C-alpha positions as CSV (number, residue, x, y, z in Angstrom):
1,X,86.8,140.8,89.0
2,X,85.7,137.6,87.0
3,X,85.1,134.3,88.4
4,X,88.0,132.7,86.6
5,X,89.0,129.1,87.6
6,X,92.1,127.4,87.0
7,X,92.1,124.1,85.0
8,X,91.8,120.8,86.9
9,X,95.0,120.2,88.9
10,X,96.3,123.7,88.6
11,X,96.4,126.8,90.8
12,X,95.5,130.3,89.6
13,X,98.4,132.6,89.9
14,X,97.2,135.6,91.8
15,X,97.0,139.1,90.4
16,X,99.3,141.7,92.4
17,X,99.2,144.8,90.4
18,X,102.7,144.3,88.9
19,X,103.9,143.4,85.3
20,X,103.1,139.7,86.1
21,X,99.5,140.6,85.7
22,X,100.0,140.9,82.0
23,X,99.7,137.1,81.7
24,X,96.6,136.8,83.8
25,X,94.9,134.4,83.9
26,X,98.1,132.3,84.6
27,X,98.1,128.9,86.1
28,X,100.8,126.6,87.7
29,X,101.0,123.2,88.9
30,X,103.7,122.1,91.4
31,X,104.5,118.3,92.0
32,X,107.5,116.6,93.6
33,X,108.8,116.0,90.0
34,X,108.3,119.3,88.2
35,X,106.5,122.6,88.0
36,X,104.2,123.3,85.0
37,X,103.2,126.8,84.0
38,X,100.5,128.2,81.5
39,X,98.3,131.0,80.7
40,X,95.0,131.5,78.7
41,X,95.7,133.8,75.7
42,X,93.3,136.6,75.6
43,X,93.2,139.9,73.5
44,X,95.5,141.3,76.2
45,X,98.3,139.1,75.2
46,X,97.7,139.0,71.4
47,X,99.6,140.7,68.7
48,X,97.6,142.7,66.0
49,X,97.4,139.5,63.9
50,X,95.4,137.9,66.7
51,X,98.0,135.4,67.9
52,X,99.9,135.1,71.1
53,X,102.5,137.9,71.2
54,X,106.3,136.8,71.4
55,X,106.7,138.9,74.6
56,X,104.0,137.0,76.3
57,X,105.6,133.7,75.4
58,X,109.0,135.0,76.7
59,X,107.5,136.2,79.9
60,X,105.9,132.8,80.5
61,X,109.2,131.4,79.8
62,X,111.0,133.5,82.3
63,X,108.4,132.3,84.8
64,X,108.7,128.8,83.9
65,X,112.6,128.8,84.1
66,X,112.8,130.6,87.4
67,X,110.2,128.0,89.0
68,X,112.3,125.2,87.6
69,X,115.5,126.4,89.2
70,X,113.7,127.2,92.5
71,X,112.0,123.9,92.5
72,X,115.2,122.0,91.9
73,X,117.0,123.9,94.7
74,X,113.9,123.4,97.1
75,X,113.7,127.2,97.6
76,X,110.7,129.0,96.4
77,X,111.8,132.6,96.1
78,X,112.4,135.0,93.0
79,X,115.5,134.4,91.0
80,X,116.8,137.2,88.6
81,X,117.1,136.2,84.9
82,X,120.7,136.4,84.0
83,X,120.5,135.4,80.3
84,X,117.5,134.1,78.1
85,X,117.4,133.4,74.4
86,X,114.0,132.7,72.5
87,X,113.8,132.0,68.7
88,X,110.8,132.6,66.8
C-alpha cells in the first residue's frame, strides 16, 4: 500500500475490495452546502488512448449523484441508481 494523501480539504475514500476501488485514489469533500468528489486518473482508469475511460467518469458521476441525494436528505447511506444518462 502506498502513502497516498488526499488533496487539502478532502478525505481519501477508503478501499474496501469492491468495484468502488476501480477509482482509487478517490477523494471527497463534504461541507454544509455540498459534497465534492474527485479522483486521480491513473493507468488503471485510462483507455488505450491514455485518456480517462468514459466508464470511470460515469462511475464517478454515480458516486457524486448518490452523495448529492444523500446530502440533501441528511441521510448518509447507499442509494440505488435508477436512471443515469451520460453523453460523450
